[in-house]
Structures are given as C-alpha cells and as structure tokens.
PyMOL CGO cylinders between C-alpha atoms (Angstrom):
from pymol import cmd
from pymol.cgo import CYLINDER

trace = [
    CYLINDER, -27.93, -10.10, -2.28, -25.95, -11.90, -4.96, 0.3, 1, 1, 1, 1, 1, 1,
    CYLINDER, -25.95, -11.90, -4.96, -22.29, -12.83, -4.56, 0.3, 1, 1, 1, 1, 1, 1,
    CYLINDER, -22.29, -12.83, -4.56, -20.97, -9.97, -6.70, 0.3, 1, 1, 1, 1, 1, 1,
    CYLINDER, -20.97, -9.97, -6.70, -22.91, -7.34, -4.78, 0.3, 1, 1, 1, 1, 1, 1,
    CYLINDER, -22.91, -7.34, -4.78, -21.78, -8.79, -1.46, 0.3, 1, 1, 1, 1, 1, 1,
    CYLINDER, -21.78, -8.79, -1.46, -18.12, -8.70, -2.50, 0.3, 1, 1, 1, 1, 1, 1,
    CYLINDER, -18.12, -8.70, -2.50, -18.58, -5.21, -3.93, 0.3, 1, 1, 1, 1, 1, 1,
    CYLINDER, -18.58, -5.21, -3.93, -19.92, -4.01, -0.58, 0.3, 1, 1, 1, 1, 1, 1,
    CYLINDER, -19.92, -4.01, -0.58, -16.90, -5.48, 1.24, 0.3, 1, 1, 1, 1, 1, 1,
    CYLINDER, -16.90, -5.48, 1.24, -14.50, -3.87, -1.26, 0.3, 1, 1, 1, 1, 1, 1,
    CYLINDER, -14.50, -3.87, -1.26, -16.24, -0.53, -0.71, 0.3, 1, 1, 1, 1, 1, 1,
    CYLINDER, -16.24, -0.53, -0.71, -15.94, -0.78, 3.07, 0.3, 1, 1, 1, 1, 1, 1,
    CYLINDER, -15.94, -0.78, 3.07, -12.25, -1.66, 2.78, 0.3, 1, 1, 1, 1, 1, 1,
    CYLINDER, -12.25, -1.66, 2.78, -11.72, 1.11, 0.22, 0.3, 1, 1, 1, 1, 1, 1,
    CYLINDER, -11.72, 1.11, 0.22, -13.19, 3.71, 2.55, 0.3, 1, 1, 1, 1, 1, 1,
    CYLINDER, -13.19, 3.71, 2.55, -10.91, 2.57, 5.37, 0.3, 1, 1, 1, 1, 1, 1,
    CYLINDER, -10.91, 2.57, 5.37, -7.83, 2.50, 3.13, 0.3, 1, 1, 1, 1, 1, 1,
    CYLINDER, -7.83, 2.50, 3.13, -8.56, 5.93, 1.67, 0.3, 1, 1, 1, 1, 1, 1,
    CYLINDER, -8.56, 5.93, 1.67, -9.00, 7.43, 5.14, 0.3, 1, 1, 1, 1, 1, 1,
    CYLINDER, -9.00, 7.43, 5.14, -5.72, 5.85, 6.27, 0.3, 1, 1, 1, 1, 1, 1,
    CYLINDER, -5.72, 5.85, 6.27, -3.93, 7.21, 3.18, 0.3, 1, 1, 1, 1, 1, 1,
    CYLINDER, -3.93, 7.21, 3.18, -5.30, 10.71, 3.77, 0.3, 1, 1, 1, 1, 1, 1,
    CYLINDER, -5.30, 10.71, 3.77, -4.15, 10.57, 7.39, 0.3, 1, 1, 1, 1, 1, 1,
    CYLINDER, -4.15, 10.57, 7.39, -0.64, 9.63, 6.26, 0.3, 1, 1, 1, 1, 1, 1,
    CYLINDER, -0.64, 9.63, 6.26, -0.64, 12.56, 3.80, 0.3, 1, 1, 1, 1, 1, 1,
    CYLINDER, -0.64, 12.56, 3.80, -1.68, 15.05, 6.46, 0.3, 1, 1, 1, 1, 1, 1,
    CYLINDER, -1.68, 15.05, 6.46, 0.88, 13.80, 8.96, 0.3, 1, 1, 1, 1, 1, 1,
    CYLINDER, 0.88, 13.80, 8.96, 3.70, 13.62, 6.40, 0.3, 1, 1, 1, 1, 1, 1,
    CYLINDER, 3.70, 13.62, 6.40, 3.13, 17.19, 5.27, 0.3, 1, 1, 1, 1, 1, 1,
    CYLINDER, 3.13, 17.19, 5.27, 2.93, 18.37, 8.87, 0.3, 1, 1, 1, 1, 1, 1,
    CYLINDER, 2.93, 18.37, 8.87, 6.11, 16.59, 9.94, 0.3, 1, 1, 1, 1, 1, 1,
    CYLINDER, 6.11, 16.59, 9.94, 8.20, 16.50, 6.76, 0.3, 1, 1, 1, 1, 1, 1,
    CYLINDER, 8.20, 16.50, 6.76, 6.88, 19.26, 4.51, 0.3, 1, 1, 1, 1, 1, 1,
    CYLINDER, 6.88, 19.26, 4.51, 5.74, 19.04, 0.91, 0.3, 1, 1, 1, 1, 1, 1,
    CYLINDER, 5.74, 19.04, 0.91, 8.99, 19.45, -1.04, 0.3, 1, 1, 1, 1, 1, 1,
    CYLINDER, 8.99, 19.45, -1.04, 9.22, 15.66, -1.59, 0.3, 1, 1, 1, 1, 1, 1,
    CYLINDER, 9.22, 15.66, -1.59, 6.36, 13.14, -1.93, 0.3, 1, 1, 1, 1, 1, 1,
    CYLINDER, 6.36, 13.14, -1.93, 7.13, 11.36, 1.33, 0.3, 1, 1, 1, 1, 1, 1,
    CYLINDER, 7.13, 11.36, 1.33, 3.56, 10.22, 1.94, 0.3, 1, 1, 1, 1, 1, 1,
    CYLINDER, 3.56, 10.22, 1.94, 3.17, 8.46, -1.40, 0.3, 1, 1, 1, 1, 1, 1,
    CYLINDER, 3.17, 8.46, -1.40, 6.51, 6.75, -0.97, 0.3, 1, 1, 1, 1, 1, 1,
    CYLINDER, 6.51, 6.75, -0.97, 5.53, 5.63, 2.52, 0.3, 1, 1, 1, 1, 1, 1,
    CYLINDER, 5.53, 5.63, 2.52, 2.05, 4.31, 1.64, 0.3, 1, 1, 1, 1, 1, 1,
    CYLINDER, 2.05, 4.31, 1.64, 3.32, 2.41, -1.40, 0.3, 1, 1, 1, 1, 1, 1,
    CYLINDER, 3.32, 2.41, -1.40, 6.14, 0.82, 0.61, 0.3, 1, 1, 1, 1, 1, 1,
    CYLINDER, 6.14, 0.82, 0.61, 4.05, 0.10, 3.72, 0.3, 1, 1, 1, 1, 1, 1,
    CYLINDER, 4.05, 0.10, 3.72, 1.11, -1.13, 1.66, 0.3, 1, 1, 1, 1, 1, 1,
    CYLINDER, 1.11, -1.13, 1.66, 3.34, -3.48, -0.31, 0.3, 1, 1, 1, 1, 1, 1,
    CYLINDER, 3.34, -3.48, -0.31, 4.94, -4.79, 2.88, 0.3, 1, 1, 1, 1, 1, 1,
    CYLINDER, 4.94, -4.79, 2.88, 1.54, -5.36, 4.43, 0.3, 1, 1, 1, 1, 1, 1,
    CYLINDER, 1.54, -5.36, 4.43, 0.31, -7.05, 1.24, 0.3, 1, 1, 1, 1, 1, 1,
    CYLINDER, 0.31, -7.05, 1.24, 3.30, -9.39, 1.37, 0.3, 1, 1, 1, 1, 1, 1,
    CYLINDER, 3.30, -9.39, 1.37, 2.88, -10.11, 5.06, 0.3, 1, 1, 1, 1, 1, 1,
    CYLINDER, 2.88, -10.11, 5.06, -0.83, -10.83, 4.81, 0.3, 1, 1, 1, 1, 1, 1,
    CYLINDER, -0.83, -10.83, 4.81, -0.73, -12.80, 1.56, 0.3, 1, 1, 1, 1, 1, 1,
    CYLINDER, -0.73, -12.80, 1.56, 2.20, -14.85, 2.83, 0.3, 1, 1, 1, 1, 1, 1,
    CYLINDER, 2.20, -14.85, 2.83, 0.40, -15.52, 6.09, 0.3, 1, 1, 1, 1, 1, 1,
    CYLINDER, 0.40, -15.52, 6.09, -2.79, -16.48, 4.26, 0.3, 1, 1, 1, 1, 1, 1,
    CYLINDER, -2.79, -16.48, 4.26, -0.89, -18.88, 2.03, 0.3, 1, 1, 1, 1, 1, 1,
    CYLINDER, -0.89, -18.88, 2.03, 0.80, -20.55, 5.00, 0.3, 1, 1, 1, 1, 1, 1,
    CYLINDER, 0.80, -20.55, 5.00, -1.58, -20.38, 7.95, 0.3, 1, 1, 1, 1, 1, 1,
    CYLINDER, -1.58, -20.38, 7.95, -4.78, -18.33, 7.93, 0.3, 1, 1, 1, 1, 1, 1,
    CYLINDER, -4.78, -18.33, 7.93, -7.86, -18.91, 5.85, 0.3, 1, 1, 1, 1, 1, 1,
    CYLINDER, -7.86, -18.91, 5.85, -9.99, -15.82, 5.30, 0.3, 1, 1, 1, 1, 1, 1,
    CYLINDER, -9.99, -15.82, 5.30, -13.33, -15.74, 3.57, 0.3, 1, 1, 1, 1, 1, 1,
    CYLINDER, -13.33, -15.74, 3.57, -13.41, -14.27, 0.08, 0.3, 1, 1, 1, 1, 1, 1,
    CYLINDER, -13.41, -14.27, 0.08, -15.30, -11.29, 1.52, 0.3, 1, 1, 1, 1, 1, 1,
    CYLINDER, -15.30, -11.29, 1.52, -12.53, -10.46, 3.99, 0.3, 1, 1, 1, 1, 1, 1,
    CYLINDER, -12.53, -10.46, 3.99, -9.86, -10.99, 1.34, 0.3, 1, 1, 1, 1, 1, 1,
    CYLINDER, -9.86, -10.99, 1.34, -11.69, -8.64, -1.05, 0.3, 1, 1, 1, 1, 1, 1,
    CYLINDER, -11.69, -8.64, -1.05, -12.10, -6.05, 1.71, 0.3, 1, 1, 1, 1, 1, 1,
    CYLINDER, -12.10, -6.05, 1.71, -8.43, -6.14, 2.77, 0.3, 1, 1, 1, 1, 1, 1,
    CYLINDER, -8.43, -6.14, 2.77, -6.55, -6.69, -0.49, 0.3, 1, 1, 1, 1, 1, 1,
    CYLINDER, -6.55, -6.69, -0.49, -8.69, -4.94, -3.09, 0.3, 1, 1, 1, 1, 1, 1,
    CYLINDER, -8.69, -4.94, -3.09, -10.44, -2.40, -0.88, 0.3, 1, 1, 1, 1, 1, 1,
    CYLINDER, -10.44, -2.40, -0.88, -8.15, -1.35, 1.96, 0.3, 1, 1, 1, 1, 1, 1,
    CYLINDER, -8.15, -1.35, 1.96, -4.72, -1.90, 0.44, 0.3, 1, 1, 1, 1, 1, 1,
    CYLINDER, -4.72, -1.90, 0.44, -5.91, -0.91, -3.03, 0.3, 1, 1, 1, 1, 1, 1,
    CYLINDER, -5.91, -0.91, -3.03, -7.13, 2.43, -1.71, 0.3, 1, 1, 1, 1, 1, 1,
    CYLINDER, -7.13, 2.43, -1.71, -4.17, 2.88, 0.63, 0.3, 1, 1, 1, 1, 1, 1,
    CYLINDER, -4.17, 2.88, 0.63, -1.47, 2.45, -2.00, 0.3, 1, 1, 1, 1, 1, 1,
    CYLINDER, -1.47, 2.45, -2.00, -1.38, 5.03, -4.73, 0.3, 1, 1, 1, 1, 1, 1,
    CYLINDER, -1.38, 5.03, -4.73, 0.24, 4.31, -8.07, 0.3, 1, 1, 1, 1, 1, 1,
    CYLINDER, 0.24, 4.31, -8.07, -1.87, 6.95, -9.78, 0.3, 1, 1, 1, 1, 1, 1,
    CYLINDER, -1.87, 6.95, -9.78, -0.73, 9.44, -7.17, 0.3, 1, 1, 1, 1, 1, 1,
    CYLINDER, -0.73, 9.44, -7.17, 2.84, 8.33, -7.82, 0.3, 1, 1, 1, 1, 1, 1,
    CYLINDER, 2.84, 8.33, -7.82, 2.54, 9.26, -11.49, 0.3, 1, 1, 1, 1, 1, 1,
    CYLINDER, 2.54, 9.26, -11.49, 1.12, 12.67, -10.57, 0.3, 1, 1, 1, 1, 1, 1,
    CYLINDER, 1.12, 12.67, -10.57, 4.01, 13.25, -8.15, 0.3, 1, 1, 1, 1, 1, 1,
    CYLINDER, 4.01, 13.25, -8.15, 6.51, 12.35, -10.89, 0.3, 1, 1, 1, 1, 1, 1,
    CYLINDER, 6.51, 12.35, -10.89, 4.84, 14.76, -13.31, 0.3, 1, 1, 1, 1, 1, 1,
    CYLINDER, 4.84, 14.76, -13.31, 4.89, 17.52, -10.68, 0.3, 1, 1, 1, 1, 1, 1,
    CYLINDER, 4.89, 17.52, -10.68, 8.60, 17.04, -9.99, 0.3, 1, 1, 1, 1, 1, 1,
    CYLINDER, 8.60, 17.04, -9.99, 9.20, 17.04, -13.76, 0.3, 1, 1, 1, 1, 1, 1,
    CYLINDER, 9.20, 17.04, -13.76, 7.30, 20.31, -14.18, 0.3, 1, 1, 1, 1, 1, 1,
    CYLINDER, 7.30, 20.31, -14.18, 9.35, 21.85, -11.38, 0.3, 1, 1, 1, 1, 1, 1,
    CYLINDER, 9.35, 21.85, -11.38, 12.57, 20.70, -13.09, 0.3, 1, 1, 1, 1, 1, 1,
    CYLINDER, 12.57, 20.70, -13.09, 13.49, 18.89, -9.87, 0.3, 1, 1, 1, 1, 1, 1,
    CYLINDER, 13.49, 18.89, -9.87, 15.54, 16.27, -11.67, 0.3, 1, 1, 1, 1, 1, 1,
    CYLINDER, 15.54, 16.27, -11.67, 17.44, 14.86, -8.71, 0.3, 1, 1, 1, 1, 1, 1,
    CYLINDER, 17.44, 14.86, -8.71, 14.28, 14.54, -6.63, 0.3, 1, 1, 1, 1, 1, 1,
    CYLINDER, 14.28, 14.54, -6.63, 12.45, 13.04, -9.62, 0.3, 1, 1, 1, 1, 1, 1,
    CYLINDER, 12.45, 13.04, -9.62, 15.12, 10.38, -10.15, 0.3, 1, 1, 1, 1, 1, 1,
    CYLINDER, 15.12, 10.38, -10.15, 15.42, 9.63, -6.43, 0.3, 1, 1, 1, 1, 1, 1,
    CYLINDER, 15.42, 9.63, -6.43, 11.67, 9.38, -6.00, 0.3, 1, 1, 1, 1, 1, 1,
    CYLINDER, 11.67, 9.38, -6.00, 11.15, 7.21, -9.08, 0.3, 1, 1, 1, 1, 1, 1,
    CYLINDER, 11.15, 7.21, -9.08, 13.98, 4.86, -8.10, 0.3, 1, 1, 1, 1, 1, 1,
    CYLINDER, 13.98, 4.86, -8.10, 12.91, 4.60, -4.47, 0.3, 1, 1, 1, 1, 1, 1,
    CYLINDER, 12.91, 4.60, -4.47, 9.27, 4.09, -5.47, 0.3, 1, 1, 1, 1, 1, 1,
    CYLINDER, 9.27, 4.09, -5.47, 10.26, 1.09, -7.56, 0.3, 1, 1, 1, 1, 1, 1,
    CYLINDER, 10.26, 1.09, -7.56, 12.75, -0.46, -5.13, 0.3, 1, 1, 1, 1, 1, 1,
    CYLINDER, 12.75, -0.46, -5.13, 11.23, 0.13, -1.67, 0.3, 1, 1, 1, 1, 1, 1,
    CYLINDER, 11.23, 0.13, -1.67, 7.73, -1.31, -2.32, 0.3, 1, 1, 1, 1, 1, 1,
    CYLINDER, 7.73, -1.31, -2.32, 9.28, -4.44, -3.84, 0.3, 1, 1, 1, 1, 1, 1,
    CYLINDER, 9.28, -4.44, -3.84, 11.59, -4.71, -0.83, 0.3, 1, 1, 1, 1, 1, 1,
    CYLINDER, 11.59, -4.71, -0.83, 8.55, -4.20, 1.40, 0.3, 1, 1, 1, 1, 1, 1,
    CYLINDER, 8.55, -4.20, 1.40, 6.66, -7.01, -0.33, 0.3, 1, 1, 1, 1, 1, 1,
    CYLINDER, 6.66, -7.01, -0.33, 9.64, -9.38, -0.01, 0.3, 1, 1, 1, 1, 1, 1,
    CYLINDER, 9.64, -9.38, -0.01, 10.16, -8.41, 3.64, 0.3, 1, 1, 1, 1, 1, 1,
    CYLINDER, 10.16, -8.41, 3.64, 6.47, -8.98, 4.35, 0.3, 1, 1, 1, 1, 1, 1,
    CYLINDER, 6.47, -8.98, 4.35, 6.51, -12.41, 2.70, 0.3, 1, 1, 1, 1, 1, 1,
    CYLINDER, 6.51, -12.41, 2.70, 9.71, -13.34, 4.54, 0.3, 1, 1, 1, 1, 1, 1,
    CYLINDER, 9.71, -13.34, 4.54, 8.30, -12.17, 7.88, 0.3, 1, 1, 1, 1, 1, 1,
    CYLINDER, 8.30, -12.17, 7.88, 5.08, -14.11, 7.35, 0.3, 1, 1, 1, 1, 1, 1,
    CYLINDER, 5.08, -14.11, 7.35, 7.01, -17.27, 6.51, 0.3, 1, 1, 1, 1, 1, 1,
    CYLINDER, 7.01, -17.27, 6.51, 9.35, -16.79, 9.49, 0.3, 1, 1, 1, 1, 1, 1,
    CYLINDER, 9.35, -16.79, 9.49, 6.54, -16.15, 11.98, 0.3, 1, 1, 1, 1, 1, 1,
    CYLINDER, 6.54, -16.15, 11.98, 4.07, -18.71, 10.63, 0.3, 1, 1, 1, 1, 1, 1,
    CYLINDER, 4.07, -18.71, 10.63, 6.55, -21.57, 10.33, 0.3, 1, 1, 1, 1, 1, 1,
    CYLINDER, 6.55, -21.57, 10.33, 8.07, -20.79, 13.73, 0.3, 1, 1, 1, 1, 1, 1,
    CYLINDER, 8.07, -20.79, 13.73, 4.65, -21.00, 15.42, 0.3, 1, 1, 1, 1, 1, 1,
    CYLINDER, 4.65, -21.00, 15.42, 3.64, -24.24, 13.68, 0.3, 1, 1, 1, 1, 1, 1,
]
cmd.load_cgo(trace, "trace")
C-alpha cells in the first residue's frame, strides 16, 4: 500500500470515530437541552478546537506521533467532529426563522468560543508539558 493510501485509511478511521462522537453529542444535546438553539454544534466546535489546541501544543512540545496517527486524529477525528458546514446551516435556519437574537448570539459565540478553546488548549498543553519536563 502506498503512503497516500495508508494515510487515507487512517483519516477514514479517524473520520468515522469523529462523526460517531459528533452524532452522539447531537443526540444528547437535543435530549437534554432541546432543539431551539444549536447547542451541539457550538459544543463540538468549541471542544474540538480546545482539543486541537491541546494536542497540537503537546505534540509541538513533548510527544512525537507518526504521520498516520496525526492524520487520523487531526484530519479524521477532529475534522469530522467539528462542523463548520453544520454551523452555516444552523445560521441559515435561525435566519429563516427570523430568530435574530439567537442568530447573533450563536454566530458571535461560534467565533469566540472555539478560538478561546484553542488558546486554552495550547496554554494547558504548555503548562502541563513544561511542568512535567
């Protein structure tokens, strides 16, 4: 199997895991919080960004993963778990419902919280990895 096909297989495995995790979050969010606000998308984008920051910061400072594992985790799992295309659909739905306050809140939070999650993840990785060195 050539290198591209090997990496593609790893991305596919990670993508399946990430998509299943995202679906689980959607089911639980609707069960617990209802469907009047896109809580699940907001959560997965924020959590996924935080995890991306934590893992990429940790990799840069301490761990060394193979390119296969990196492709599986970053492109596959986290790529399938986070949902920018779903975000745009949620915005369009809120727009069609004339839910202007929810639309503005959701759009603002979806921009700010994932960035904060990424920064928090990077900070946490640096704090933990440099403390244990």
